[in-house]
C-alpha positions, 0 to 999 in steps of 0.5 A, a space after each residue: 500500500 502507498 503511503 501519501 501525505 494528506 492534502 492539505 487547504 489554505 484558507 485566507 480569514 478577515 478578522 476585524 483586528 481587534 485579536 492576534 492570529 494565535 487567539 483567532 486559531 485557538 477560537 476556531 480550534 474551540 468552536 469547532 470542538 464543541 460543534 464536532 468534537 476533539 476527535 474531528 478537530 485534531 483530525 483537521 489539523 488546524 495551523 497559523 500560517 504567518 501572514 504580512 496583512 494584519 486584518 487578515 490571516 492564512 491557515 492551513 488545515 487537512 481537505 478532510 477537515 476542510 467542510 467542518 472548518 469552513 462551517 466553523 468559520 461561520 459559526 464564531 463569534 466575532 463572525 470571521 469571513 473566508 476570503 479565498 481557498 486555495 492549495 497552495 500557499 503562492 496562490 493565495 498570497 498572490 490572490 489575497 495581494 490582489 484583492 487588497 489592490 483591487 479595494 483600494 483602486 489601484 
């Protein structure tokens, strides 16, 4: 049997900027545990990726837990918004940068 790594997805999440990225990931993990259980939360392998933009954080999760993570993000308090989902960090950062430039009107 072949051993393969699990595929991951990277999410750009918009927040209000009052909380740190680590606090937001902890909030998502806590809410995901409440909704789907601790085992499902650990299997999704949610991680924080460094982000250069103050109000946008980048998180990664396994593709099998993506649906649970997306619904958890929608049900958090304060609400968070998923801006973009990608399979690679390079494409996600490029998409976030283009959206930021579009919003500024450049």
